[in-house]
DOTOR-720026 format. One line per 5 residues: number of its first residue (from 1); for each residue y, z, x of C-alpha. Coordinates in nm, 2 decimals, padded with zeros to 4 digits. Layout:
BEGIN
NUM> Y/Z/X ~ ... .
end
This chain:
BEGIN
1> -01.57/-01.31/-00.54 ~ -01.29/-01.05/-00.58 ~ -01.08/-00.95/-00.89 ~ -00.81/-00.69/-00.90 ~ -00.69/-00.64/-01.25 .
6> -00.38/-00.43/-01.33 ~ -00.40/-00.23/-01.01 ~ -00.17/00.07/-00.97 ~ -00.21/00.31/-00.68 ~ -00.02/00.64/-00.69 .
11> -00.03/00.92/-00.44 ~ 00.18/01.23/-00.50 ~ 00.50/01.08/-00.62 ~ 00.47/00.75/-00.43 ~ 00.38/00.44/-00.63 .
16> 00.21/00.24/-00.35 ~ 00.08/-00.05/-00.56 ~ 00.23/-00.16/-00.88 ~ 00.04/-00.38/-01.13 ~ -00.14/-00.60/-00.88 .
21> -00.35/-00.89/-01.02 ~ -00.54/-01.12/-00.79 ~ -00.85/-01.34/-00.82 ~ -01.03/-01.47/-00.51 ~ -01.27/-01.75/-00.60 .
26> -01.57/-01.88/-00.40 ~ -01.46/-02.13/-00.13 ~ -01.12/-01.96/-00.09 ~ -00.99/-01.78/00.22 ~ -00.69/-01.55/00.17 .
31> -00.41/-01.40/00.38 ~ -00.24/-01.08/00.26 ~ 00.10/-01.11/00.41 ~ 00.38/-00.85/00.41 ~ 00.59/-00.60/00.61 .
36> 00.46/-00.28/00.75 ~ 00.42/-00.03/00.47 ~ 00.41/-00.29/00.20 ~ 00.07/-00.20/00.07 ~ -00.16/-00.45/00.25 .
41> -00.40/-00.20/00.40 ~ -00.43/-00.01/00.07 ~ -00.54/-00.33/-00.09 ~ -00.82/-00.36/00.17 ~ -00.92/00.00/00.11 .
46> -00.96/-00.07/-00.27 ~ -01.17/-00.38/-00.20 ~ -01.40/-00.18/00.03 ~ -01.40/00.12/-00.21 ~ -01.26/00.37/00.05 .
51> -00.99/00.43/-00.21 ~ -00.99/00.39/-00.59 ~ -00.70/00.28/-00.81 ~ -00.50/00.52/-01.02 ~ -00.51/00.25/-01.29 .
56> -00.69/-00.08/-01.32 ~ -01.02/-00.24/-01.23 ~ -01.17/-00.36/-00.91 ~ -01.45/-00.62/-00.93 ~ -01.62/-00.74/-00.61 .
61> -01.92/-00.98/-00.59 ~ -01.99/-00.94/-00.96 ~ -01.98/-00.56/-00.94 ~ -01.73/-00.33/-01.11 ~ -01.64/-00.03/-00.90 .
66> -01.71/00.29/-01.07 ~ -02.03/00.14/-01.23 ~ -02.22/00.05/-00.91 ~ -02.36/00.20/-00.59 ~ -02.08/00.13/-00.35 .
71> -02.30/00.16/-00.05 ~ -02.50/-00.15/-00.16 ~ -02.18/-00.35/-00.21 ~ -02.05/-00.26/00.13 ~ -02.36/-00.41/00.29 .
76> -02.22/-00.75/00.19 ~ -01.87/-00.69/00.33 ~ -01.79/-00.72/00.70 ~ -01.48/-00.52/00.81 ~ -01.27/-00.54/01.12 .
81> -00.99/-00.29/01.19 ~ -00.84/-00.09/01.48 ~ -00.93/00.23/01.31 ~ -01.30/00.12/01.30 ~ -01.29/00.02/01.67 .
86> -01.15/00.37/01.76 ~ -01.47/00.52/01.62 ~ -01.68/00.32/01.87 ~ -01.81/00.47/02.20 ~ -01.64/00.30/02.50 .
91> -01.93/00.39/02.73 ~ -02.19/00.20/02.52 ~ -02.31/-00.14/02.64 ~ -02.14/-00.43/02.45 ~ -02.47/-00.57/02.30 .
96> -02.55/-00.23/02.16 ~ -02.20/-00.20/01.99 ~ -02.26/-00.54/01.83 ~ -02.61/-00.44/01.72 ~ -02.48/-00.14/01.53 .
101> -02.34/-00.39/01.28 ~ -02.69/-00.46/01.16 ~ -02.71/-00.12/01.00 ~ -02.34/-00.03/00.97 ~ -02.39/00.25/01.22 .
106> -02.12/00.37/01.46 ~ -02.38/00.44/01.73 ~ -02.76/00.43/01.79 ~ -02.96/00.75/01.84 ~ -03.30/00.59/01.84 .
111> -03.48/00.29/01.99 ~ -03.32/-00.04/01.89 ~ -03.57/-00.31/01.77 ~ -03.59/-00.61/02.01 ~ -03.52/-00.85/01.73 .
116> -03.19/-00.67/01.66 ~ -03.10/-00.68/02.03 ~ -03.17/-01.05/02.04 ~ -02.96/-01.11/01.72 ~ -02.67/-00.92/01.88 .
121> -02.69/-01.13/02.19 ~ -02.69/-01.45/01.98 ~ -02.38/-01.32/01.80 ~ -02.21/-01.27/02.14 ~ -02.30/-01.62/02.24 .
126> -02.13/-01.73/01.91 ~ -01.80/-01.58/02.02 ~ -01.85/-01.69/02.39 ~ -01.90/-01.34/02.53 ~ -02.27/-01.34/02.61 .
131> -02.18/-01.29/02.98 ~ -02.04/-00.94/02.91 ~ -02.34/-00.82/02.71 ~ -02.44/-00.55/02.96 ~ -02.09/-00.43/03.04 .
136> -01.96/-00.11/02.87 ~ -01.72/-00.16/02.58 ~ -01.44/00.02/02.77 ~ -01.43/-00.24/03.05 ~ -01.33/-00.52/02.82 .
141> -00.98/-00.66/02.76 ~ -00.81/-00.62/02.43 ~ -00.89/-00.97/02.33 ~ -01.26/-00.93/02.42 ~ -01.28/-00.61/02.22 .
146> -01.15/-00.79/01.91 ~ -01.41/-01.06/01.95 ~ -01.68/-00.79/01.99 ~ -01.58/-00.64/01.66 ~ -01.59/-00.99/01.50 .
151> -01.95/-01.04/01.63 ~ -02.05/-00.70/01.50 ~ -01.90/-00.77/01.16 ~ -02.11/-01.09/01.14 ~ -02.45/-00.92/01.21 .
156> -02.54/-00.87/00.85 ~ -02.42/-01.22/00.74 ~ -02.17/-01.07/00.50 ~ -02.04/-01.26/00.19 ~ -01.69/-01.13/00.25 .
161> -01.52/-01.07/00.59 ~ -01.21/-00.85/00.59 ~ -00.98/-00.84/00.89 ~ -00.70/-00.59/00.91 ~ -00.44/-00.72/01.16 .
166> -00.70/-00.83/01.41 ~ -00.44/-00.99/01.65 ~ -00.24/-00.67/01.68 ~ -00.17/-00.59/02.05 ~ -00.28/-00.92/02.18 .
171> -00.08/-01.14/02.41 ~ -00.03/-01.51/02.32 ~ -00.33/-01.64/02.51 ~ -00.57/-01.38/02.37 ~ -00.43/-01.42/02.02 .
176> -00.48/-01.79/02.01 ~ -00.83/-01.76/02.14 ~ -00.92/-01.51/01.87 ~ -00.75/-01.72/01.60 ~ -00.95/-02.02/01.71 .
181> -01.27/-01.83/01.67 ~ -01.16/-01.70/01.32 ~ -01.07/-02.06/01.22 ~ -01.42/-02.17/01.30 ~ -01.55/-01.94/01.02 .
186> -01.44/-02.20/00.77 ~ -01.77/-02.39/00.82 ~ -01.97/-02.08/00.70 ~ -02.04/-01.96/00.35 ~ -01.82/-01.65/00.39 .
191> -01.50/-01.55/00.22 ~ -01.23/-01.43/00.47 ~ -00.95/-01.19/00.37 ~ -00.70/-01.16/00.66 ~ -00.41/-00.91/00.67 .
196> -00.11/-00.97/00.88 ~ 00.27/-00.95/00.90 ~ 00.29/-01.25/01.13 ~ 00.34/-01.58/00.94 ~ 00.22/-01.80/01.23 .
201> -00.13/-01.64/01.21 ~ -00.19/-01.84/00.88 ~ -00.45/-02.08/01.03 ~ -00.56/-02.41/00.87 ~ -00.87/-02.25/00.73 .
206> -00.67/-02.02/00.50 ~ -00.63/-02.17/00.15 ~ -00.43/-01.90/-00.03 ~ -00.17/-01.63/00.05 ~ -00.08/-01.31/-00.13 .
211> 00.28/-01.20/-00.04 ~ 00.35/-00.83/-00.11 ~ 00.65/-00.61/-00.07 ~ 00.68/-00.24/-00.16 ~ 00.36/-00.25/-00.35 .
216> 00.45/-00.55/-00.57 ~ 00.32/-00.90/-00.55 ~ 00.60/-01.14/-00.48 ~ 00.37/-01.45/-00.50 ~ 00.00/-01.53/-00.49 .
221> -00.17/-01.87/-00.48 ~ -00.21/-02.18/-00.26 ~ -00.04/-02.12/00.07 ~ 00.21/-02.41/00.06 ~ 00.33/-02.27/-00.27 .
226> 00.36/-01.91/-00.15 ~ 00.49/-01.95/00.20 ~ 00.84/-02.08/00.13 ~ 01.18/-01.96/00.26 ~ 01.27/-01.82/-00.08 .
231> 00.95/-01.61/-00.11 ~ 00.96/-01.50/00.25 ~ 01.32/-01.39/00.22 ~ 01.22/-01.17/-00.07 ~ 00.95/-01.00/00.14 .
236> 01.12/-00.98/00.48 ~ 01.49/-01.00/00.41 ~ 01.54/-01.26/00.68 ~ 01.67/-01.61/00.62 ~ 01.45/-01.87/00.79 .
241> 01.32/-02.22/00.79 ~ 00.95/-02.31/00.79 ~ 00.79/-02.60/00.99 ~ 00.43/-02.68/00.89 ~ 00.25/-02.82/01.19 .
246> -00.12/-02.91/01.16 ~ -00.14/-02.71/00.84 ~ -00.01/-02.40/01.01 ~ 00.34/-02.25/00.94 ~ 00.60/-02.18/01.21 .
251> 00.93/-02.01/01.14 ~ 01.28/-02.06/01.27 ~ 01.52/-01.78/01.20 ~ 01.86/-01.90/01.07 .
end
């Protein structure tokens, strides 16, 4: 699904990523875990080809970046981020915001086909928000807005779904509701890449974790092998214990 081979990313004199090697295989769901500024979002920008490495190769869905039409690859990648949400128009109706995902538009300026509207409403039903379909985007809570972006990302039935800190800014109730909906994606044929700096967001569906600090991979592989007190101390410089409950890690700071 995704291969990053010998990736270095350098801007001015800053070495943001250093010799990153990762392979994401079909059937796997990955969490990219690390502190703020560790290089997590840069990895996402390389996978979505909004940035290109200074050295190394990026392969996504059998395509090698630099040898393929990036626009065609992006059609198979769903993307959720706060920066993308900020490009949306808050006065547009919710169903229309979701419908833009069918074409990767930010907004419609022409008539929307009825079948696309019906599909958008079905996506809203999928995230239990069909009742807000005619409200404007700006009237929704933070949690509802995150779910709207999830519904939008699923419009094109992507093979890869990338989420950049989707629970940022949510209270405990809204976070757990959103994590529940994300965990339900494990029943679909879709590869999920989830970025966070919160260890407790590693839901049961996630099979693998990449732990990164200052642009270097500390560990990458099955989550129980990566999410250990030793590895987490390397990344966060905090001594802690881990309690796995229902295949989800919870930390206790020593």
